[in-house]
N, CA, C and O atoms as CSV, one atom per row, in Angstrom:
chain,resi,resn,atom,element,x,y,z
A,1,UNK,N,N,0.847,-1.174,0.000
A,1,UNK,CA,C,0.000,0.000,0.000
A,1,UNK,C,C,0.890,1.234,0.000
A,1,UNK,O,O,1.929,1.248,0.660
A,2,UNK,N,N,0.499,2.253,-0.723
A,2,UNK,CA,C,1.273,3.480,-0.741
A,2,UNK,C,C,0.948,4.302,0.494
A,2,UNK,O,O,-0.087,4.118,1.134
A,3,UNK,N,N,1.853,5.208,0.812
A,3,UNK,CA,C,1.646,6.066,1.971
A,3,UNK,C,C,0.405,6.922,1.766
A,3,UNK,O,O,0.105,7.340,0.648
A,4,UNK,N,N,-0.302,7.173,2.838
A,4,UNK,CA,C,-1.509,7.990,2.790
A,4,UNK,C,C,-1.164,9.477,2.750
A,4,UNK,O,O,-2.030,10.303,2.463
A,5,UNK,N,N,0.097,9.830,3.037
A,5,UNK,CA,C,0.481,11.228,3.179
A,5,UNK,C,C,1.558,11.627,2.181
A,5,UNK,O,O,2.410,10.825,1.800
A,6,UNK,N,N,1.497,12.896,1.767
A,6,UNK,CA,C,2.510,13.509,0.928
A,6,UNK,C,C,3.122,14.663,1.709
A,6,UNK,O,O,2.405,15.421,2.363
A,7,UNK,N,N,4.433,14.800,1.647
A,7,UNK,CA,C,5.133,15.898,2.327
A,7,UNK,C,C,4.901,17.173,1.531
A,7,UNK,O,O,5.145,17.214,0.326
A,8,UNK,N,N,4.424,18.221,2.217
A,8,UNK,CA,C,4.134,19.496,1.561
A,8,UNK,C,C,5.121,20.603,1.911
A,8,UNK,O,O,5.278,21.547,1.137
A,9,UNK,N,N,5.794,20.510,3.068
A,9,UNK,CA,C,6.735,21.549,3.456
A,9,UNK,C,C,7.056,21.476,4.929
A,9,UNK,O,O,6.674,20.529,5.617
A,10,UNK,N,N,7.763,22.483,5.408
A,10,UNK,CA,C,8.180,22.533,6.812
A,10,UNK,C,C,8.024,23.964,7.317
A,10,UNK,O,O,8.310,24.917,6.592
A,11,UNK,N,N,7.574,24.110,8.551
A,11,UNK,CA,C,7.397,25.430,9.152
A,11,UNK,C,C,7.956,25.400,10.570
A,11,UNK,O,O,8.245,24.331,11.108
A,12,UNK,N,N,8.108,26.583,11.175
A,12,UNK,CA,C,8.537,26.615,12.570
A,12,UNK,C,C,7.428,25.996,13.419
A,12,UNK,O,O,6.263,26.001,13.023
A,13,UNK,N,N,7.784,25.473,14.563
A,13,UNK,CA,C,6.810,24.759,15.412
A,13,UNK,C,C,5.788,25.726,15.967
A,13,UNK,O,O,6.042,26.412,16.957
A,14,UNK,N,N,4.636,25.780,15.333
A,14,UNK,CA,C,3.567,26.669,15.765
A,14,UNK,C,C,2.512,25.938,16.581
A,14,UNK,O,O,1.679,26.566,17.236
A,15,UNK,N,N,2.547,24.614,16.542
A,15,UNK,CA,C,1.517,23.821,17.201
A,15,UNK,C,C,2.098,22.477,17.619
A,15,UNK,O,O,3.145,22.080,17.108
A,16,UNK,N,N,1.451,21.773,18.527
A,16,UNK,CA,C,1.942,20.451,18.925
A,16,UNK,C,C,1.760,19.442,17.786
A,16,UNK,O,O,0.984,19.665,16.856
A,17,UNK,N,N,2.477,18.351,17.879
A,17,UNK,CA,C,2.377,17.281,16.894
A,17,UNK,C,C,0.965,16.693,16.921
A,17,UNK,O,O,0.468,16.317,17.983
A,18,UNK,N,N,0.330,16.616,15.774
A,18,UNK,CA,C,-1.025,16.074,15.687
A,18,UNK,C,C,-1.039,14.548,15.724
A,18,UNK,O,O,-2.107,13.937,15.754
A,19,UNK,N,N,0.135,13.935,15.721
A,19,UNK,CA,C,0.212,12.473,15.793
A,19,UNK,C,C,0.389,12.014,17.238
A,19,UNK,O,O,-0.368,11.172,17.722
A,20,UNK,N,N,1.396,12.570,17.931
A,20,UNK,CA,C,1.705,12.103,19.289
A,20,UNK,C,C,1.401,13.127,20.379
A,20,UNK,O,O,1.397,12.783,21.561
A,21,UNK,N,N,1.145,14.388,19.999
A,21,UNK,CA,C,0.824,15.417,20.978
A,21,UNK,C,C,2.026,16.141,21.570
A,21,UNK,O,O,1.853,17.009,22.426
A,22,UNK,N,N,3.236,15.809,21.140
A,22,UNK,CA,C,4.447,16.449,21.660
A,22,UNK,C,C,4.377,17.955,21.421
A,22,UNK,O,O,4.148,18.404,20.298
A,23,UNK,N,N,4.579,18.736,22.493
A,23,UNK,CA,C,4.538,20.196,22.394
A,23,UNK,C,C,5.932,20.818,22.312
A,23,UNK,O,O,6.061,22.023,22.098
A,24,UNK,N,N,6.969,20.007,22.482
A,24,UNK,CA,C,8.346,20.499,22.508
A,24,UNK,C,C,9.014,20.253,21.157
A,24,UNK,O,O,9.986,19.503,21.070
A,25,UNK,N,N,8.494,20.884,20.106
A,25,UNK,CA,C,9.019,20.687,18.763
A,25,UNK,C,C,9.791,21.914,18.294
A,25,UNK,O,O,9.492,23.039,18.694
A,26,UNK,N,N,10.787,21.682,17.441
A,26,UNK,CA,C,11.508,22.784,16.813
A,26,UNK,C,C,10.828,23.199,15.522
A,26,UNK,O,O,10.871,24.367,15.135
A,27,UNK,N,N,10.192,22.228,14.848
A,27,UNK,CA,C,9.533,22.512,13.578
A,27,UNK,C,C,8.393,21.534,13.351
A,27,UNK,O,O,8.355,20.450,13.934
A,28,UNK,N,N,7.470,21.936,12.495
A,28,UNK,CA,C,6.366,21.073,12.077
A,28,UNK,C,C,6.556,20.715,10.602
A,28,UNK,O,O,6.845,21.583,9.778
A,29,UNK,N,N,6.394,19.449,10.283
A,29,UNK,CA,C,6.333,19.017,8.898
A,29,UNK,C,C,4.861,19.056,8.508
A,29,UNK,O,O,4.002,18.576,9.248
A,30,UNK,N,N,4.578,19.624,7.356
A,30,UNK,CA,C,3.206,19.694,6.875
A,30,UNK,C,C,2.983,18.521,5.931
A,30,UNK,O,O,3.661,18.393,4.912
A,31,UNK,N,N,2.024,17.665,6.280
A,31,UNK,CA,C,1.665,16.517,5.455
A,31,UNK,C,C,0.268,16.727,4.900
A,31,UNK,O,O,-0.594,17.306,5.561
A,32,UNK,N,N,0.052,16.255,3.688
A,32,UNK,CA,C,-1.274,16.297,3.090
A,32,UNK,C,C,-1.805,14.874,2.985
A,32,UNK,O,O,-1.123,13.981,2.483
A,33,UNK,N,N,-3.018,14.675,3.460
A,33,UNK,CA,C,-3.684,13.384,3.334
A,33,UNK,C,C,-4.120,13.233,1.879
A,33,UNK,O,O,-4.883,14.051,1.367
A,34,UNK,N,N,-3.633,12.185,1.216
A,34,UNK,CA,C,-3.938,11.999,-0.207
A,34,UNK,C,C,-5.412,11.729,-0.460
A,34,UNK,O,O,-5.916,12.020,-1.545
A,35,UNK,N,N,-6.107,11.180,0.520
A,35,UNK,CA,C,-7.516,10.833,0.336
A,35,UNK,C,C,-8.443,12.022,0.553
A,35,UNK,O,O,-9.392,12.221,-0.206
A,36,UNK,N,N,-8.168,12.811,1.586
A,36,UNK,CA,C,-9.083,13.910,1.933
A,36,UNK,C,C,-8.566,15.290,1.535
A,36,UNK,O,O,-9.344,16.238,1.428
A,37,UNK,N,N,-7.249,15.406,1.314
A,37,UNK,CA,C,-6.655,16.695,1.001
A,37,UNK,C,C,-6.403,17.563,2.219
A,37,UNK,O,O,-5.907,18.681,2.086
A,38,UNK,N,N,-6.739,17.063,3.417
A,38,UNK,CA,C,-6.533,17.854,4.638
A,38,UNK,C,C,-5.057,17.864,5.016
A,38,UNK,O,O,-4.310,16.938,4.699
A,39,UNK,N,N,-4.656,18.929,5.698
A,39,UNK,CA,C,-3.270,19.080,6.131
A,39,UNK,C,C,-3.112,18.619,7.569
A,39,UNK,O,O,-4.023,18.765,8.383
A,40,UNK,N,N,-1.945,18.059,7.875
A,40,UNK,CA,C,-1.627,17.577,9.215
A,40,UNK,C,C,-0.250,18.139,9.580
A,40,UNK,O,O,0.668,18.113,8.761
A,41,UNK,N,N,-0.108,18.643,10.803
A,41,UNK,CA,C,1.138,19.239,11.275
A,41,UNK,C,C,1.742,18.322,12.328
A,41,UNK,O,O,1.166,18.128,13.398
A,42,UNK,N,N,2.914,17.754,12.016
A,42,UNK,CA,C,3.533,16.769,12.900
A,42,UNK,C,C,5.018,17.060,13.051
A,42,UNK,O,O,5.594,17.825,12.278
A,43,UNK,N,N,5.634,16.441,14.057
A,43,UNK,CA,C,7.082,16.525,14.216
A,43,UNK,C,C,7.776,15.653,13.178
A,43,UNK,O,O,7.130,14.854,12.500
A,44,UNK,N,N,9.084,15.805,13.053
A,44,UNK,CA,C,9.817,15.084,12.015
A,44,UNK,C,C,9.799,13.569,12.225
A,44,UNK,O,O,9.685,12.815,11.258
A,45,UNK,N,N,9.911,13.116,13.476
A,45,UNK,CA,C,9.926,11.675,13.727
A,45,UNK,C,C,8.574,11.052,13.399
A,45,UNK,O,O,8.521,9.988,12.781
A,46,UNK,N,N,7.494,11.688,13.795
A,46,UNK,CA,C,6.157,11.173,13.455
A,46,UNK,C,C,5.925,11.232,11.944
A,46,UNK,O,O,5.295,10.340,11.375
A,47,UNK,N,N,6.432,12.279,11.299
A,47,UNK,CA,C,6.306,12.358,9.841
A,47,UNK,C,C,7.031,11.180,9.188
A,47,UNK,O,O,6.540,10.604,8.217
A,48,UNK,N,N,8.200,10.825,9.725
A,48,UNK,CA,C,8.926,9.662,9.220
A,48,UNK,C,C,8.100,8.398,9.339
A,48,UNK,O,O,8.114,7.552,8.445
A,49,UNK,N,N,7.381,8.267,10.443
A,49,UNK,CA,C,6.523,7.101,10.649
A,49,UNK,C,C,5.341,7.106,9.678
A,49,UNK,O,O,5.049,6.090,9.048
A,50,UNK,N,N,4.670,8.239,9.559
A,50,UNK,CA,C,3.470,8.300,8.732
A,50,UNK,C,C,3.764,8.117,7.243
A,50,UNK,O,O,2.953,7.549,6.512
A,51,UNK,N,N,4.919,8.597,6.800
A,51,UNK,CA,C,5.250,8.510,5.380
A,51,UNK,C,C,6.056,7.256,5.052
A,51,UNK,O,O,5.838,6.636,4.011
A,52,UNK,N,N,6.986,6.878,5.931
A,52,UNK,CA,C,7.893,5.777,5.621
A,52,UNK,C,C,7.624,4.500,6.409
A,52,UNK,O,O,8.216,3.461,6.117
A,53,UNK,N,N,6.740,4.560,7.404
A,53,UNK,CA,C,6.332,3.348,8.096
A,53,UNK,C,C,7.114,2.973,9.336
A,53,UNK,O,O,6.753,2.011,10.014
A,54,UNK,N,N,8.186,3.707,9.659
A,54,UNK,CA,C,8.954,3.431,10.872
A,54,UNK,C,C,9.275,4.737,11.568
A,54,UNK,O,O,9.649,5.722,10.931
A,55,UNK,N,N,9.126,4.734,12.881
A,55,UNK,CA,C,9.379,5.928,13.686
A,55,UNK,C,C,10.846,5.901,14.123
A,55,UNK,O,O,11.171,5.455,15.223
A,56,UNK,N,N,11.729,6.389,13.233
A,56,UNK,CA,C,13.162,6.422,13.521
A,56,UNK,C,C,13.703,7.826,13.250
A,56,UNK,O,O,13.114,8.595,12.490
A,57,UNK,N,N,14.820,8.144,13.876
A,57,UNK,CA,C,15.446,9.449,13.651
A,57,UNK,C,C,15.881,9.580,12.190
A,57,UNK,O,O,15.773,10.659,11.608
A,58,UNK,N,N,16.370,8.496,11.599
A,58,UNK,CA,C,16.811,8.531,10.197
A,58,UNK,C,C,15.650,8.898,9.273
A,58,UNK,O,O,15.797,9.762,8.408
A,59,UNK,N,N,14.506,8.251,9.448
A,59,UNK,CA,C,13.347,8.577,8.624
A,59,UNK,C,C,12.895,10.010,8.858
A,59,UNK,O,O,12.463,10.686,7.925
A,60,UNK,N,N,12.991,10.479,10.102
A,60,UNK,CA,C,12.652,11.862,10.405
A,60,UNK,C,C,13.541,12.837,9.654
A,60,UNK,O,O,13.061,13.841,9.127
A,61,UNK,N,N,14.841,12.545,9.603
A,61,UNK,CA,C,15.786,13.415,8.872
A,61,UNK,C,C,15.498,13.399,7.374
A,61,UNK,O,O,15.543,14.441,6.720
A,62,UNK,N,N,15.198,12.205,6.823
A,62,UNK,CA,C,14.882,12.110,5.399
A,62,UNK,C,C,13.623,12.909,5.056
A,62,UNK,O,O,13.568,13.579,4.024
A,63,UNK,N,N,12.625,12.835,5.916
A,63,UNK,CA,C,11.390,13.584,5.685
A,63,UNK,C,C,11.645,15.082,5.832
A,63,UNK,O,O,11.082,15.884,5.086
A,64,UNK,N,N,12.489,15.461,6.786
A,64,UNK,CA,C,12.829,16.878,6.946
A,64,UNK,C,C,13.487,17.418,5.674
A,64,UNK,O,O,13.160,18.518,5.228
A,65,UNK,N,N,14.410,16.654,5.092
A,65,UNK,CA,C,15.047,17.074,3.835
A,65,UNK,C,C,14.021,17.183,2.707
A,65,UNK,O,O,14.063,18.112,1.901
A,66,UNK,N,N,13.109,16.228,2.663
A,66,UNK,CA,C,12.079,16.278,1.631
A,66,UNK,C,C,11.168,17.485,1.816
A,66,UNK,O,O,10.754,18.106,0.837
A,67,UNK,N,N,10.855,17.819,3.057
A,67,UNK,CA,C,10.025,18.993,3.335
A,67,UNK,C,C,10.749,20.271,2.906
A,67,UNK,O,O,10.135,21.171,2.334
A,68,UNK,N,N,12.034,20.348,3.179
A,68,UNK,CA,C,12.818,21.506,2.739
A,68,UNK,C,C,12.866,21.570,1.213
A,68,UNK,O,O,12.841,22.655,0.632
A,69,UNK,N,N,12.934,20.403,0.569
A,69,UNK,CA,C,12.915,20.351,-0.894
A,69,UNK,C,C,11.605,20.916,-1.436
A,69,UNK,O,O,11.607,21.637,-2.434
A,70,UNK,N,N,10.490,20.594,-0.787
A,70,UNK,CA,C,9.192,21.113,-1.228
A,70,UNK,C,C,9.151,22.642,-1.128
A,70,UNK,O,O,8.616,23.313,-2.011
A,71,UNK,N,N,9.715,23.178,-0.060
A,71,UNK,CA,C,9.778,24.636,0.084
A,71,UNK,C,C,10.644,25.250,-1.023
A,71,UNK,O,O,10.295,26.288,-1.586
A,72,UNK,N,N,11.769,24.605,-1.329
A,72,UNK,CA,C,12.683,25.041,-2.387
A,72,UNK,C,C,11.957,25.028,-3.739
A,72,UNK,O,O,12.059,25.981,-4.511
A,73,UNK,N,N,11.236,23.959,-4.014
A,73,UNK,CA,C,10.490,23.841,-5.274
A,73,UNK,C,C,9.456,24.956,-5.384
A,73,UNK,O,O,9.352,25.606,-6.424
A,74,UNK,N,N,8.690,25.181,-4.312
A,74,UNK,CA,C,7.664,26.222,-4.328
A,74,UNK,C,C,8.275,27.602,-4.559
A,74,UNK,O,O,7.742,28.405,-5.324
A,75,UNK,N,N,9.392,27.867,-3.895
A,75,UNK,CA,C,10.054,29.172,-4.038
A,75,UNK,C,C,10.497,29.409,-5.475
A,75,UNK,O,O,10.182,30.445,-6.061
A,76,UNK,N,N,11.226,28.456,-6.045
A,76,UNK,CA,C,11.818,28.674,-7.360
A,76,UNK,C,C,10.830,28.548,-8.508
A,76,UNK,O,O,10.997,29.222,-9.524
A,77,UNK,N,N,9.816,27.719,-8.385
A,77,UNK,CA,C,8.797,27.698,-9.443
A,77,UNK,C,C,7.955,28.971,-9.392
A,77,UNK,O,O,7.463,29.437,-10.419
A,78,UNK,N,N,7.790,29.535,-8.185
A,78,UNK,CA,C,7.085,30.806,-8.057
A,78,UNK,C,C,7.827,31.950,-8.726
A,78,UNK,O,O,7.208,32.873,-9.255
A,79,UNK,N,N,9.145,31.892,-8.705
A,79,UNK,CA,C,9.961,32.955,-9.305
A,79,UNK,C,C,10.154,32.736,-10.806
A,79,UNK,O,O,10.017,33.670,-11.596
A,80,UNK,N,N,10.475,31.493,-11.198
A,80,UNK,CA,C,10.895,31.222,-12.583
A,80,UNK,C,C,9.859,30.519,-13.450
A,80,UNK,O,O,10.075,30.362,-14.651
A,81,UNK,N,N,8.740,30.092,-12.872
A,81,UNK,CA,C,7.718,29.423,-13.664
A,81,UNK,C,C,7.909,27.920,-13.724
A,81,UNK,O,O,8.700,27.345,-12.977
A,82,UNK,N,N,7.165,27.291,-14.634
A,82,UNK,CA,C,7.160,25.830,-14.691
A,82,UNK,C,C,7.420,25.276,-16.089
A,82,UNK,O,O,6.905,24.218,-16.449
A,83,UNK,N,N,8.212,25.990,-16.865
A,83,UNK,CA,C,8.562,25.447,-18.180
A,83,UNK,C,C,9.423,24.197,-17.966
A,83,UNK,O,O,10.063,24.066,-16.922
A,84,UNK,N,N,9.448,23.280,-18.937
A,84,UNK,CA,C,10.229,22.045,-18.762
A,84,UNK,C,C,11.699,22.290,-18.425
A,84,UNK,O,O,12.257,21.591,-17.579
A,85,UNK,N,N,12.336,23.268,-19.071
A,85,UNK,CA,C,13.748,23.557,-18.779
A,85,UNK,C,C,13.932,24.033,-17.342
A,85,UNK,O,O,14.863,23.613,-16.655
A,86,UNK,N,N,13.043,24.910,-16.894
A,86,UNK,CA,C,13.115,25.427,-15.524
A,86,UNK,C,C,12.899,24.294,-14.525
A,86,UNK,O,O,13.646,24.182,-13.553
A,87,UNK,N,N,11.890,23.454,-14.750
A,87,UNK,CA,C,11.629,22.336,-13.832
A,87,UNK,C,C,12.830,21.406,-13.738
A,87,UNK,O,O,13.169,20.941,-12.649
A,88,UNK,N,N,13.474,21.130,-14.861
A,88,UNK,CA,C,14.650,20.255,-14.827
A,88,UNK,C,C,15.798,20.883,-14.052
A,88,UNK,O,O,16.510,20.181,-13.333
A,89,UNK,N,N,15.993,22.184,-14.183
A,89,UNK,CA,C,17.051,22.861,-13.429
A,89,UNK,C,C,16.738,22.856,-11.931
A,89,UNK,O,O,17.621,22.607,-11.110
A,90,UNK,N,N,15.492,23.129,-11.580
A,90,UNK,CA,C,15.096,23.111,-10.170
A,90,UNK,C,C,15.243,21.697,-9.613
A,90,UNK,O,O,15.749,21.517,-8.505
A,91,UNK,N,N,14.809,20.700,-10.368
A,91,UNK,CA,C,14.922,19.308,-9.931
A,91,UNK,C,C,16.379,18.914,-9.705
A,91,UNK,O,O,16.680,18.178,-8.766
A,92,UNK,N,N,17.280,19.393,-10.551
A,92,UNK,CA,C,18.706,19.113,-10.336
A,92,UNK,C,C,19.185,19.712,-9.025
A,92,UNK,O,O,19.956,19.081,-8.303
A,93,UNK,N,N,18.738,20.922,-8.707
A,93,UNK,CA,C,19.085,21.535,-7.426
A,93,UNK,C,C,18.548,20.744,-6.251
A,93,UNK,O,O,19.227,20.589,-5.236
A,94,UNK,N,N,17.330,20.244,-6.385
A,94,UNK,CA,C,16.738,19.426,-5.319
A,94,UNK,C,C,17.561,18.151,-5.123
A,94,UNK,O,O,17.857,17.771,-3.990
A,95,UNK,N,N,17.930,17.493,-6.220
A,95,UNK,CA,C,18.712,16.252,-6.130
A,95,UNK,C,C,20.069,16.476,-5.456
A,95,UNK,O,O,20.534,15.635,-4.686
A,96,UNK,N,N,20.691,17.603,-5.751
A,96,UNK,CA,C,22.009,17.896,-5.183
A,96,UNK,C,C,21.910,18.229,-3.694
A,96,UNK,O,O,22.734,17.769,-2.903
A,97,UNK,N,N,20.918,19.018,-3.307
A,97,UNK,CA,C,20.869,19.550,-1.951
A,97,UNK,C,C,19.944,18.818,-0.978
A,97,UNK,O,O,20.140,18.902,0.234
A,98,UNK,N,N,18.940,18.104,-1.489
A,98,UNK,CA,C,17.922,17.572,-0.582
A,98,UNK,C,C,17.643,16.078,-0.737
A,98,UNK,O,O,18.001,15.287,0.135
A,99,UNK,N,N,17.010,15.692,-1.836
A,99,UNK,CA,C,16.537,14.308,-1.965
A,99,UNK,C,C,16.275,13.966,-3.428
A,99,UNK,O,O,16.231,14.856,-4.277
A,100,UNK,N,N,16.103,12.686,-3.721
A,100,UNK,CA,C,15.748,12.301,-5.094
A,100,UNK,C,C,14.404,12.895,-5.503
A,100,UNK,O,O,13.499,13.040,-4.681
A,101,UNK,N,N,14.289,13.235,-6.781
A,101,UNK,CA,C,13.023,13.740,-7.303
A,101,UNK,C,C,12.963,13.483,-8.797
A,101,UNK,O,O,13.970,13.167,-9.431
A,102,UNK,N,N,11.756,13.624,-9.351
A,102,UNK,CA,C,11.522,13.370,-10.754
A,102,UNK,C,C,10.591,14.434,-11.301
A,102,UNK,O,O,9.719,14.925,-10.584
A,103,UNK,N,N,10.767,14.796,-12.569
A,103,UNK,CA,C,9.838,15.697,-13.238
A,103,UNK,C,C,8.847,14.812,-13.993
A,103,UNK,O,O,9.214,14.104,-14.931
A,104,UNK,N,N,7.577,14.867,-13.562
A,104,UNK,CA,C,6.527,14.037,-14.151
A,104,UNK,C,C,5.299,14.905,-14.403
A,104,UNK,O,O,4.802,15.570,-13.495
A,105,UNK,N,N,4.822,14.893,-15.628
A,105,UNK,CA,C,3.608,15.631,-16.001
A,105,UNK,C,C,3.654,17.095,-15.568
A,105,UNK,O,O,2.674,17.619,-15.040
A,106,UNK,N,N,4.779,17.747,-15.787
A,106,UNK,CA,C,4.894,19.164,-15.480
A,106,UNK,C,C,4.992,19.510,-14.014
A,106,UNK,O,O,4.759,20.656,-13.628
A,107,UNK,N,N,5.343,18.512,-13.174
A,107,UNK,CA,C,5.513,18.741,-11.737
A,107,UNK,C,C,6.780,18.041,-11.264
A,107,UNK,O,O,7.220,17.053,-11.852
A,108,UNK,N,N,7.355,18.574,-10.189
A,108,UNK,CA,C,8.488,17.906,-9.559
A,108,UNK,C,C,7.935,17.070,-8.417
A,108,UNK,O,O,7.310,17.599,-7.498
A,109,UNK,N,N,8.163,15.779,-8.475
A,109,UNK,CA,C,7.650,14.858,-7.456
A,109,UNK,C,C,8.819,14.312,-6.650
A,109,UNK,O,O,9.834,13.890,-7.203
A,110,UNK,N,N,8.655,14.330,-5.322
A,110,UNK,CA,C,9.669,13.772,-4.432
A,110,UNK,C,C,9.225,12.393,-3.970
A,110,UNK,O,O,8.162,11.911,-4.360
A,111,UNK,N,N,10.038,11.764,-3.141
A,111,UNK,CA,C,9.819,10.366,-2.769
A,111,UNK,C,C,8.468,10.074,-2.123
A,111,UNK,O,O,7.910,9.000,-2.348
A,112,UNK,N,N,7.930,10.985,-1.334
A,112,UNK,CA,C,6.678,10.670,-0.642
A,112,UNK,C,C,5.521,10.459,-1.615
A,112,UNK,O,O,4.514,9.850,-1.255
A,113,UNK,N,N,5.655,10.953,-2.833
A,113,UNK,CA,C,4.617,10.712,-3.829
A,113,UNK,C,C,4.563,9.238,-4.225
A,113,UNK,O,O,3.557,8.769,-4.757
A,114,UNK,N,N,5.658,8.505,-3.962
A,114,UNK,CA,C,5.753,7.110,-4.358
A,114,UNK,C,C,6.039,6.181,-3.186
A,114,UNK,O,O,6.200,4.976,-3.384
A,115,UNK,N,N,6.105,6.720,-1.962
A,115,UNK,CA,C,6.554,5.943,-0.792
A,115,UNK,C,C,5.643,4.766,-0.516
A,115,UNK,O,O,4.433,4.825,-0.739
A,116,UNK,N,N,6.240,3.706,-0.031
A,116,UNK,CA,C,5.509,2.501,0.378
A,116,UNK,C,C,5.610,2.379,1.889
A,116,UNK,O,O,6.663,2.619,2.478
A,117,UNK,N,N,4.506,2.004,2.500
A,117,UNK,CA,C,4.511,1.758,3.934
A,117,UNK,C,C,3.815,0.439,4.196
A,117,UNK,O,O,3.013,-0.003,3.373
A,118,UNK,N,N,4.097,-0.200,5.317
A,118,UNK,CA,C,3.399,-1.444,5.624
A,118,UNK,C,C,1.911,-1.189,5.858
A,118,UNK,O,O,1.521,-0.090,6.252
A,119,UNK,N,N,1.091,-2.192,5.618
A,119,UNK,CA,C,-0.342,-2.083,5.852
A,119,UNK,C,C,-0.602,-1.998,7.356
A,119,UNK,O,O,-0.206,-2.893,8.102
A,120,UNK,N,N,-1.254,-0.946,7.801
A,120,UNK,CA,C,-1.548,-0.781,9.219
A,120,UNK,C,C,-2.943,-0.203,9.371
A,120,UNK,O,O,-3.463,0.437,8.457
A,121,UNK,N,N,-3.531,-0.427,10.504
A,121,UNK,CA,C,-4.912,-0.033,10.750
A,121,UNK,C,C,-5.048,1.422,11.171
A,121,UNK,O,O,-6.081,2.038,10.908
A,122,UNK,N,N,-4.044,1.983,11.811
A,122,UNK,CA,C,-4.171,3.326,12.361
A,122,UNK,C,C,-2.926,4.139,12.066
A,122,UNK,O,O,-1.849,3.577,11.869
A,123,UNK,N,N,-3.064,5.465,12.034
A,123,UNK,CA,C,-1.935,6.348,11.767
A,123,UNK,C,C,-1.109,6.606,13.011
A,123,UNK,O,O,0.018,7.089,12.903
A,124,UNK,N,N,-1.629,6.302,14.184
A,124,UNK,CA,C,-0.893,6.575,15.423
A,124,UNK,C,C,0.025,5.414,15.749
A,124,UNK,O,O,-0.366,4.258,15.582
A,125,UNK,N,N,1.256,5.695,16.218
A,125,UNK,CA,C,2.193,4.639,16.586
A,125,UNK,C,C,1.737,3.871,17.830
A,125,UNK,O,O,2.421,2.947,18.270
């Protein structure tokens, strides 16, 4: 089964983690539920669990990089547009600085668009 969530970006910790309730966060990862389109604000470790299926520091760091990549993509496509040449240049920057990505159907897609997670009944650890 594919992950139910897509990484949308990262912001300063304005609210507690919506997964575990932790209030002592440095930043919130913004996840979008692929089924409902609603946004969820979680810490990096919980984001690693929700997107990659395991609650580990490594997965949290990978998701944090992907969230930063999403912010980078939004910034540069906002400035330079979305022509194929521009998207390829932005995607190269993402690959060098953040995480793997692909240009598909006029969009830059990062790993969470394709992530696999184990089948589980609930989103909470």
